[in-house]
Every structure is written in structure tokens, then in C-alpha cells.
N, C-alpha and C positions, 0 to 999 in steps of 0.2 A: 796556471800558477807560475810556470817557468818564465813566462813573459813578464809578469809583475816582479819576480825576483831579478830578472835581467834589468829592468828599469831602475830598481833600487841599487843594483850594482853600478850602473852608469852614474847615478846621482852621487853615490858614495865615492866613486873614483873622482868625480868633479870636485867634491869637497876636499879630497886629498890633494888634488892639484892646486886648488885655491888656498889651501891651509894657511900658508905664511902671509897671504894677502888678507885673509879674513880675520885672523886672530893675532892681535898685537898691534902696537903702534908702528905705522909705516908712513914715513914722510914721502913726499912726491918723488924725490930723486931715488930713494930706495925702492919705491913701488915700480918705477920704470925699469930699474935693474932687475928686480924680481920677475917682472913680466917677460923681459927678454930672456932671462935664464930659463923660465918655464917654457917659453917658445922653443928654445934650442933643445932642452932636455926632453920635453913631452910632445913636441910637434904641434902645439896648440897656438893658434895665432893670437896676437894681442887683441884683435877685434873680438874674437870668441871669448877670450878671458874677460873683456869688459862687459860683454853680454851676460856671461854667467854671473859676474859680480852684481850687475844690475838686477838680474832675476832673483838672485839670492837675497839681495837687500829688500826687494819688494815682496817676495813670496816665500822666503826661507827655503827649507829643504825642497818643498814642492816646486819651487822655481828652477831647480836643477834637474828635475826629472825630464827625460826626453819628451818632446812634444810629438804626438801622433800626427802623421801627415794626413790621415783620413778624418781626423776630428778637429781640424784647424778652423772649420767654419768656411773654408773656401769652396766654391762650387767647382765641380769637375768639368771636363770638356763635353760631357754628354748631358744634354738637357732632359727634363722630364718628358717633353714632347717626343724626343727621339726614342726614349725607352718605351713609351706607349705605342 
């Protein structure tokens, strides 16, 4: 349960960081300024902010939940043959 709560905390924090970009009318110039301000204040890169905005636009709150590295669908370095 602590893990799930922690994931929710991360998503909530991301929403707080993105708040001014998500809610309200923001023109391109102001958006760039806000992203730079967030970068300086929160230490989140503009690229990460763009990814979070994209994820939120497509998947809402669920898009801001951290992705599990083990459930990403990528195969590991150990094949089934080696395991057997």
C-alpha cells in the first residue's frame, strides 16, 4: 500500500508543478517563460515537462503516475533459455 501511495504522491507533485501550464490560458511566450521558471525553481527539465504535459493530455492523471521499469514491456538481458 505504501508503494501505491508513493506513486500517487509523485503524480500529485507533478500536477502541482504543471499547475500553471495545465490550468488557464497560456500563450506560447508565457508558456516558455513558465517552463524556464519551473526548470530553475523545481529542477525539472523542459523536456521532462513536455513529456508530462503530453502524458497528461493523453492519459490524464494516470499519465503522470511513474512508470514501472519492470512492467514496461521491454525484455531484460537474461533470456528464458539462460534461466532454464
